[in-house]
SELUMSE-553034 format. One record per residue: residue in three letters; x, y, z of N, C-alpha, C, CB in turn. Coordinates in steps of 0.05 Angstrom, whole numbers, padded with zeros to 5 digits, always signed. Glycine has a CB too. Layout:
# SELUMSE-553034
ALAXYZXYZXYZXYZ
...
This chain:
# SELUMSE-553034
MET+00431-00161-00136+00416-00136-00137+00437-00113-00137+00396-00132-00114
THR+00440-00099-00160+00459-00077-00161+00445-00051-00153+00471-00074-00189
GLY+00461-00031-00145+00449-00006-00136+00432-00009-00111+00433+00006-00158
ALA+00440-00026-00093+00423-00035-00071+00424-00017-00046+00430-00062-00063
SER+00441+00003-00047+00446+00018-00022+00425+00039-00016+00473+00032-00024
SER+00407+00046-00034+00387+00066-00029+00364+00064-00050+00399+00094-00030
GLY+00343+00079-00046+00322+00082-00065+00309+00056-00074+00333+00096-00089
ILE+00306+00054-00100+00293+00031-00112+00308+00005-00105+00291+00034-00143
GLY+00334+00006-00105+00350-00017-00099+00345-00028-00072+00379-00011-00103
ALA+00347-00010-00052+00343-00019-00024+00314-00029-00020+00348+00004-00004
ALA+00295-00015-00032+00267-00024-00030+00263-00051-00042+00248-00003-00043
THR+00276-00056-00064+00273-00082-00078+00287-00104-00062+00285-00081-00106
VAL+00309-00099-00049+00321-00118-00031+00302-00126-00009+00348-00107-00019
ARG+00289-00106+00003+00270-00112+00025+00247-00130+00014+00259-00086+00037
ARG+00237-00122-00009+00214-00137-00020+00221-00165-00028+00202-00122-00043
LEU+00244-00169-00040+00252-00195-00049+00258-00213-00025+00277-00194-00067
ARG+00268-00202-00003+00272-00218+00021+00245-00227+00032+00287-00201+00043
VAL+00225-00210+00031+00198-00218+00040+00187-00241+00023+00178-00194+00038
GLU+00194-00240-00003+00185-00261-00022+00201-00287-00019+00188-00251-00050
GLY+00222-00286-00001+00236-00311+00004+00262-00314-00011+00220-00334-00002
PHE+00271-00294-00026+00296-00295-00041+00320-00292-00022+00297-00274-00063
ASP+00341-00306-00028+00367-00303-00015+00381-00281-00031+00384-00329-00013
VAL+00382-00257-00021+00390-00233-00037+00419-00225-00031+00371-00210-00031
VAL+00434-00221-00052+00460-00208-00050+00455-00178-00057+00481-00221-00069
ALA+00459-00161-00037+00455-00133-00040+00482-00120-00047+00443-00120-00014
ALA+00484-00109-00071+00510-00100-00081+00509-00070-00088+00519-00116-00105
ALA+00529-00055-00079+00531-00027-00086+00559-00017-00076+00508-00010-00072
ARG+00564+00008-00080+00590+00019-00072+00592+00026-00043+00597+00044-00089
ARG+00570+00036-00031+00571+00046-00003+00566+00024+00017+00550+00068+00000
ARG+00588+00013+00027+00586-00010+00044+00572-00005+00071+00614-00021+00050
ASP+00575+00020+00081+00561+00025+00107+00531+00023+00104+00568+00054+00116
ARG+00520+00032+00082+00491+00030+00077+00483+00001+00072+00483+00047+00053
LEU+00500-00014+00058+00495-00042+00053+00494-00058+00080+00515-00054+00034
ASP+00513-00052+00097+00514-00066+00123+00489-00061+00139+00539-00058+00139
ALA+00479-00036+00139+00455-00030+00153+00431-00044+00141+00450+00001+00153
LEU+00430-00045+00115+00408-00059+00101+00409-00089+00107+00409-00054+00071
ALA+00433-00100+00107+00437-00129+00113+00428-00135+00141+00466-00137+00109
ALA+00434-00117+00160+00426-00122+00188+00396-00121+00190+00438-00101+00207
GLU+00383-00105+00174+00354-00102+00175+00340-00126+00161+00345-00077+00161
THR+00351-00135+00139+00336-00154+00121+00348-00182+00121+00336-00143+00094
GLY+00373-00185+00128+00385-00211+00125+00398-00216+00098+00365-00232+00131
ALA+00398-00195+00081+00411-00197+00055+00441-00199+00059+00404-00173+00037
ARG+00455-00208+00039+00484-00210+00040+00497-00186+00027+00494-00237+00026
PRO+00512-00170+00041+00523-00145+00029+00549-00151+00014+00529-00125+00051
VAL+00552-00140-00010+00576-00143-00026+00582-00115-00038+00573-00165-00048
THR+00606-00106-00033+00615-00080-00045+00619-00084-00075+00641-00070-00032
LEU+00607-00067-00091+00607-00070-00120+00607-00043-00134+00584-00087-00130
ASP+00624-00040-00154+00623-00017-00172+00619-00028-00200+00650+00001-00171
VAL+00595-00023-00212+00589-00035-00238+00605-00023-00260+00559-00032-00243
THR+00620-00001-00255+00637+00010-00276+00665-00003-00276+00639+00040-00272
SER+00669-00021-00257+00695-00034-00255+00692-00064-00262+00707-00031-00227
GLN+00706-00073-00283+00705-00101-00290+00716-00119-00268+00719-00107-00316
GLU+00737-00109-00255+00750-00124-00233+00730-00127-00210+00775-00109-00223
SER+00715-00107-00204+00695-00108-00182+00673-00128-00189+00683-00080-00176
VAL+00663-00126-00214+00642-00144-00223+00652-00173-00223+00633-00137-00252
ASP+00676-00178-00232+00686-00206-00232+00690-00216-00204+00713-00206-00247
ALA+00698-00199-00186+00701-00208-00158+00675-00216-00146+00713-00185-00141
LEU+00653-00201-00152+00627-00209-00142+00619-00236-00154+00605-00188-00149
ALA+00622-00240-00180+00614-00265-00193+00628-00289-00181+00619-00263-00223
GLU+00654-00285-00174+00669-00307-00163+00659-00316-00135+00698-00299-00161
GLN+00645-00298-00122+00635-00304-00095+00609-00320-00095+00631-00279-00079
LEU+00596-00322-00118+00570-00334-00119+00571-00364-00126+00552-00320-00139
ASP+00558-00380-00110+00556-00408-00116+00535-00414-00138+00549-00424-00091
ARG+00514-00397-00138+00494-00399-00159+00480-00372-00162+00473-00422-00152
CYS+00465-00369-00183+00450-00344-00188+00425-00351-00204+00468-00322-00202
ASP+00402-00345-00192+00377-00350-00205+00365-00324-00217+00357-00362-00186
LEU+00373-00301-00204+00361-00276-00212+00382-00254-00210+00337-00269-00193
LEU+00383-00238-00231+00400-00214-00232+00382-00190-00236+00422-00216-00254
VAL+00383-00171-00217+00368-00146-00220+00388-00124-00225+00350-00140-00195
ASN+00390-00115-00249+00407-00093-00257+00393-00066-00251+00415-00094-00287
ASN+00399-00055-00228+00385-00031-00219+00404-00007-00218+00373-00036-00192
ALA+00430-00011-00216+00448+00012-00214+00445+00030-00238+00477+00002-00212
GLY+00443+00056-00232+00439+00075-00254+00439+00103-00243+00413+00070-00269
GLY+00427+00122-00258+00425+00149-00249+00429+00169-00271+00445+00154-00228
ALA+00420+00194-00265+00422+00216-00284+00440+00237-00273+00394+00228-00290
LEU+00453+00252-00292+00470+00274-00284+00464+00298-00303+00501+00267-00286
GLY+00456+00320-00291+00452+00344-00306+00425+00345-00321+00474+00348-00325
LEU+00419+00369-00330+00394+00373-00346+00400+00395-00367+00370+00381-00328
ASP+00423+00393-00380+00432+00413-00399+00424+00406-00427+00462+00416-00397
PRO+00419+00426-00444+00414+00422-00472+00438+00408-00485+00408+00448-00487
VAL+00434+00396-00508+00455+00381-00522+00479+00400-00527+00445+00370-00548
VAL+00474+00425-00535+00496+00442-00544+00513+00452-00521+00485+00466-00558
SER+00503+00449-00496+00520+00457-00473+00525+00433-00454+00506+00480-00458
ALA+00520+00409-00463+00522+00386-00445+00551+00380-00439+00509+00361-00458
ASP+00556+00367-00416+00582+00358-00407+00587+00330-00417+00585+00361-00376
PRO+00606+00326-00435+00611+00298-00445+00619+00279-00423+00633+00299-00466
GLU+00632+00288-00402+00640+00270-00381+00615+00260-00365+00659+00284-00362
GLN+00595+00277-00362+00570+00268-00350+00557+00247-00367+00551+00291-00345
TRP+00557+00251-00393+00545+00231-00411+00561+00205-00410+00545+00242-00440
ARG+00587+00207-00409+00604+00183-00407+00598+00167-00382+00634+00190-00409
THR+00595+00181-00360+00589+00168-00334+00562+00155-00335+00590+00189-00311
MET+00542+00169-00346+00515+00157-00347+00515+00132-00365+00495+00177-00358
TYR+00529+00133-00387+00530+00109-00405+00545+00086-00391+00544+00116-00432
ASP+00566+00093-00377+00582+00072-00364+00566+00057-00343+00607+00084-00351
VAL+00550+00072-00327+00534+00060-00306+00509+00046-00317+00526+00080-00285
ASN+00494+00061-00333+00467+00052-00342+00468+00030-00364+00452+00075-00352
VAL+00488+00031-00381+00490+00012-00403+00512-00008-00399+00494+00028-00429
LEU+00537+00002-00396+00559-00017-00393+00557-00032-00367+00585-00003-00395
GLY+00546-00020-00346+00541-00034-00321+00524-00059-00325+00529-00016-00300
VAL+00502-00055-00341+00485-00078-00347+00500-00099-00363+00460-00068-00363
LEU+00516-00090-00382+00531-00109-00398+00551-00125-00381+00547-00094-00420
ARG+00566-00111-00364+00586-00125-00347+00573-00146-00329+00602-00105-00331
MET+00552-00137-00316+00538-00155-00297+00526-00179-00311+00517-00141-00281
THR+00513-00174-00333+00499-00195-00348+00519-00216-00359+00482-00184-00370
LYS+00541-00206-00370+00561-00224-00380+00573-00242-00358+00584-00209-00394
ALA+00578-00229-00335+00592-00243-00313+00574-00265-00301+00600-00223-00292
LEU+00548-00260-00300+00530-00278-00286+00514-00296-00304+00511-00263-00269
MET+00516-00292-00331+00500-00309-00349+00505-00339-00347+00504-00300-00377
PRO+00530-00347-00344+00534-00376-00342+00519-00388-00318+00564-00382-00339
ALA+00520-00374-00295+00505-00384-00271+00475-00382-00275+00514-00368-00247
LEU+00466-00361-00289+00437-00359-00294+00427-00382-00311+00430-00332-00307
ILE+00442-00388-00332+00434-00411-00349+00436-00437-00333+00453-00412-00374
ALA+00457-00440-00318+00460-00465-00302+00438-00469-00282+00487-00465-00288
SER+00426-00448-00273+00404-00450-00253+00380-00465-00264+00396-00423-00243
GLY+00377-00465-00290+00354-00478-00303+00329-00461-00304+00347-00503-00288
ALA+00329-00438-00290+00306-00420-00291+00315-00392-00283+00283-00430-00272
GLY+00335-00381-00298+00346-00356-00292+00328-00332-00301+00373-00353-00305
HIS+00334-00309-00290+00319-00285-00297+00336-00261-00295+00294-00283-00278
VAL+00337-00245-00316+00351-00219-00316+00330-00197-00316+00370-00217-00340
VAL+00331-00179-00297+00314-00155-00296+00331-00131-00299+00297-00154-00269
VAL+00323-00113-00317+00336-00087-00320+00316-00065-00311+00346-00082-00349
VAL+00323-00050-00291+00307-00028-00282+00316-00004-00299+00309-00022-00251
SER+00299+00004-00318+00306+00026-00336+00291+00051-00327+00301+00019-00365
SER+00275+00061-00345+00260+00086-00340+00242+00091-00364+00279+00110-00335
THR+00221+00107-00359+00206+00116-00383+00223+00134-00401+00180+00131-00374
ALA+00246+00143-00390+00265+00157-00407+00277+00139-00429+00288+00169-00390
ALA+00273+00113-00426+00281+00094-00447+00261+00092-00469+00285+00066-00434
ARG+00238+00105-00466+00217+00104-00486+00210+00130-00499+00192+00092-00473
SER+00220+00152-00487+00213+00179-00497+00236+00198-00491+00186+00189-00485
VAL+00234+00223-00500+00255+00242-00496+00242+00268-00485+00271+00248-00522
TYR+00259+00285-00474+00250+00311-00464+00274+00330-00465+00238+00309-00435
GLU+00267+00356-00466+00288+00376-00467+00307+00375-00443+00276+00404-00469
GLY+00333+00376-00448+00352+00375-00427+00360+00346-00418+00343+00390-00404
GLY+00346+00327-00428+00350+00300-00419+00364+00281-00438+00324+00288-00413
ALA+00377+00292-00459+00388+00275-00480+00409+00255-00469+00401+00293-00501
GLY+00426+00264-00451+00446+00245-00441+00434+00222-00426+00466+00259-00423
TYR+00415+00227-00409+00402+00206-00393+00384+00189-00411+00385+00219-00370
THR+00368+00202-00428+00350+00186-00445+00366+00169-00465+00331+00204-00460
ALA+00388+00179-00474+00405+00163-00492+00415+00138-00477+00429+00179-00503
ALA+00424+00142-00452+00434+00120-00436+00412+00099-00431+00446+00129-00410
LYS+00388+00109-00423+00367+00091-00417+00356+00077-00442+00344+00105-00402
HIS+00355+00092-00465+00348+00078-00490+00368+00056-00495+00348+00099-00513
GLY+00394+00061-00490+00414+00041-00494+00409+00017-00476+00441+00052-00488
ALA+00402+00021-00451+00397-00002-00433+00373-00018-00443+00392+00009-00405
ALA+00353-00004-00453+00329-00018-00464+00336-00035-00488+00307+00002-00471
VAL+00352-00024-00506+00360-00038-00530+00377-00063-00523+00376-00020-00549
VAL+00395-00060-00503+00410-00083-00494+00391-00105-00484+00430-00074-00472
THR+00371-00097-00468+00352-00116-00457+00336-00130-00479+00333-00101-00438
GLU+00327-00115-00498+00311-00127-00520+00328-00146-00536+00299-00106-00538
THR+00353-00139-00542+00371-00156-00558+00378-00181-00542+00396-00140-00565
LEU+00383-00178-00516+00390-00201-00500+00367-00222-00501+00395-00193-00471
ARG+00343-00213-00500+00320-00231-00501+00320-00247-00527+00294-00216-00498
LEU+00326-00235-00549+00328-00249-00574+00351-00269-00574+00332-00229-00597
GLU+00374-00261-00564+00397-00278-00564+00396-00301-00545+00422-00261-00557
LEU+00379-00299-00525+00376-00321-00505+00353-00340-00512+00372-00310-00478
LEU+00340-00336-00535+00318-00353-00542+00326-00382-00542+00307-00345-00570
GLY+00312-00399-00528+00318-00427-00525+00333-00433-00499+00335-00436-00548
GLU+00344-00413-00486+00357-00417-00460+00337-00413-00437+00382-00397-00457
PRO+00342-00425-00414+00323-00422-00392+00327-00396-00376+00326-00446-00373
VAL+00326-00374-00390+00331-00348-00377+00310-00328-00387+00359-00338-00382
ARG+00295-00317-00369+00276-00296-00376+00290-00268-00375+00251-00296-00357
VAL+00279-00249-00390+00291-00223-00391+00268-00202-00389+00307-00218-00418
THR+00269-00185-00369+00248-00166-00363+00259-00138-00360+00232-00174-00338
GLU+00245-00119-00372+00251-00090-00367+00229-00078-00351+00256-00075-00394
VAL+00236-00065-00329+00217-00050-00313+00224-00021-00316+00217-00059-00283
ALA+00204-00005-00326+00210+00023-00334+00192+00042-00318+00205+00027-00364
PRO+00202+00053-00296+00186+00072-00280+00187+00100-00292+00196+00072-00251
GLY+00165+00115-00287+00165+00143-00293+00175+00158-00269+00137+00152-00300
MET+00161+00180-00261+00170+00197-00239+00169+00182-00212+00154+00222-00238
VAL+00193+00177-00201+00196+00164-00175+00210+00184-00157+00211+00137-00177
ARG+00198+00189-00134+00212+00206-00114+00227+00189-00094+00191+00224-00100
THR+00253+00191-00096+00271+00178-00077+00288+00199-00064+00288+00155-00090
GLU+00304+00191-00044+00319+00211-00029+00343+00222-00045+00329+00199-00003
GLU+00351+00208-00066+00376+00215-00079+00376+00220-00109+00396+00194-00074
PHE+00356+00210-00124+00358+00210-00153+00361+00239-00163+00333+00198-00165
SER+00342+00256-00157+00344+00284-00168+00366+00300-00154+00317+00298-00164
LEU+00371+00294-00129+00393+00308-00115+00420+00302-00128+00393+00299-00085
ASN+00424+00277-00135+00449+00270-00150+00449+00283-00177+00451+00240-00152
ARG+00426+00284-00190+00425+00295-00217+00434+00324-00217+00397+00293-00228
PHE+00427+00339-00196+00433+00367-00195+00456+00374-00176+00408+00382-00187
GLY+00473+00354-00172+00498+00360-00157+00493+00368-00128+00513+00380-00171
GLY+00472+00359-00115+00467+00365-00088+00450+00390-00084+00492+00368-00073
ASP+00440+00402-00105+00423+00426-00104+00395+00418-00095+00423+00442-00131
HIS+00389+00422-00070+00363+00414-00059+00340+00429-00072+00362+00417-00029
GLU+00344+00454-00078+00322+00470-00089+00314+00460-00117+00330+00500-00091
ARG+00334+00454-00134+00328+00443-00160+00316+00415-00158+00353+00443-00178
ALA+00327+00399-00140+00317+00372-00137+00287+00372-00128+00333+00357-00116
ASP+00280+00389-00109+00253+00391-00099+00234+00401-00120+00252+00408-00074
ALA+00244+00419-00138+00227+00430-00158+00216+00409-00178+00242+00452-00174
VAL+00231+00388-00181+00222+00366-00199+00195+00355-00191+00243+00343-00200
TYR+00190+00354-00165+00166+00342-00154+00146+00362-00144+00173+00322-00132
ALA+00152+00388-00148+00134+00409-00137+00106+00407-00149+00146+00436-00143
GLY+00086+00406-00131+00058+00406-00140+00048+00379-00150+00055+00426-00161
VAL+00065+00359-00151+00057+00332-00160+00044+00318-00136+00081+00316-00172
ALA+00019+00310-00139+00004+00299-00116+00017+00274-00104-00024+00293-00125
ALA+00025+00256-00121+00035+00230-00110+00054+00217-00131+00012+00211-00103
PRO+00079+00225-00131+00098+00211-00148+00100+00182-00139+00126+00224-00147
LEU+00111+00165-00157+00116+00138-00149+00136+00137-00126+00127+00121-00173
THR+00136+00116-00111+00156+00111-00090+00174+00088-00098+00142+00106-00063
ALA+00196+00086-00084+00214+00064-00089+00199+00037-00084+00239+00065-00071
GLU+00182+00037-00065+00167+00013-00059+00148+00005-00081+00151+00016-00033
ASP+00137+00025-00095+00120+00019-00118+00135+00003-00140+00108+00044-00130
VAL+00159+00012-00145+00176-00001-00165+00184-00029-00155+00201+00016-00172
ALA+00192-00031-00130+00199-00057-00119+00177-00077-00121+00208-00054-00089
ASP+00152-00067-00117+00129-00084-00119+00126-00096-00148+00103-00069-00112
CYS+00132-00079-00168+00130-00088-00196+00152-00108-00202+00132-00064-00215
VAL+00177-00103-00192+00198-00122-00197+00191-00149-00184+00225-00111-00185
ALA+00181-00148-00159+00174-00173-00146+00153-00188-00161+00165-00167-00117
TRP+00133-00174-00172+00112-00187-00187+00123-00201-00211+00090-00168-00195
CYS+00141-00187-00226+00152-00199-00250+00168-00224-00244+00170-00179-00264
VAL+00184-00224-00223+00202-00246-00218+00188-00269-00203+00226-00237-00201
THR+00164-00266-00194+00149-00288-00181+00128-00300-00200+00136-00278-00156
ARG+00128-00293-00225+00111-00307-00244+00122-00335-00249+00108-00291-00272
PRO+00105-00353-00258+00116-00380-00265+00139-00378-00285+00093-00398-00275
PRO+00157-00397-00284+00181-00396-00301+00176-00394-00331+00198-00419-00297
HIS+00152-00403-00340+00146-00401-00369+00134-00374-00377+00126-00423-00377
VAL+00130-00356-00357+00118-00330-00362+00140-00309-00361+00095-00323-00342
ASP+00145-00296-00384+00166-00275-00386+00152-00248-00390+00186-00281-00408
VAL+00153-00231-00370+00142-00204-00373+00164-00187-00387+00134-00191-00345
ASP+00159-00182-00413+00180-00168-00429+00185-00140-00419+00172-00168-00458
LEU+00163-00125-00415+00165-00096-00408+00142-00088-00390+00166-00079-00434
LEU+00149-00076-00368+00128-00065-00350+00134-00035-00346+00128-00081-00323
VAL+00116-00018-00355+00119+00011-00353+00099+00020-00331+00113+00025-00380
LEU+00109+00036-00312+00092+00047-00291+00098+00076-00288+00096+00032-00265
ARG+00076+00091-00284+00078+00120-00279+00059+00128-00257+00072+00137-00305
PRO+00064+00150-00243+00043+00160-00225+00019+00170-00241+00054+00182-00207
LEU-00004+00171-00229-00028+00180-00242-00025+00209-00252-00052+00179-00223
ALA-00008+00225-00239-00005+00253-00246+00014+00256-00271+00006+00268-00223
GLN+00025+00235-00281+00044+00237-00303+00034+00222-00328+00071+00227-00295
ALA+00030+00236-00350+00021+00223-00375+00045+00218-00393+00001+00241-00389
ALA+00066+00233-00390+00090+00229-00406+00113+00242-00391+00087+00241-00435
SER+00138+00237-00401+00161+00248-00387+00159+00278-00383+00187+00241-00402
ASN+00148+00292-00402+00146+00321-00400+00117+00332-00397+00159+00334-00425
LYS+00100+00314-00388+00072+00323-00384+00062+00313-00357+00053+00312-00407
VAL+00063+00331-00337+00057+00324-00310+00037+00344-00299+00083+00324-00293
ALA+00016+00334-00285-00004+00351-00272+00008+00361-00246-00030+00336-00267
ARG+00008+00387-00242+00019+00399-00218-00002+00418-00205+00044+00415-00224
ARG-00006+00415-00179-00024+00432-00164-00010+00459-00159-00033+00419-00138
PRO-00025+00481-00158-00012+00507-00152+00000+00507-00124-00034+00529-00153
């Protein structure tokens, strides 16, 4: 499980442990991982998905792998294309797309060897639509979705399922705060007036449902949004 130190990742670790999975919780912030491990019994592993060396080190520690949840990701900025920061775009692509590539390549031999492997990519509804100011993030998430769809075609005949889980508006403690460089006012404005955004636990519930289907059932794509959201740029807000 990548991106396991907070938000959707941490919630999914908790849920998969309840479902009986032996979970490797991987992320950069070891202090958070250690706390999560103490709580859940998951195995903490320090991981940076933008580093091939870090990814290879994790793969070498595993005796087997039945499930890979590619959850590490994130958004940076909300600038129009003409004023966007290329370095923010590069970072988003490296984490959201190349991170999936590195992890999937490193663990695929073990997933195939398991006889019933499963790759899950936690993307976003940003992988299915666009909105003003979101080109860098939506481009990265579209990339992750295309990688997932292509992987499914390329693995046809192998004992590995491939699933994309695409959440809409999820309120976690860090996603919008990271996007706006720690600006709490801008981060809070994203959810202002929205009756009930999705929670990290909502997404974890969907991931758990997908990975506990019988091995012959492959959920290709699961899209979830809060009731208050009809599209990325169409949200009902109370005054």
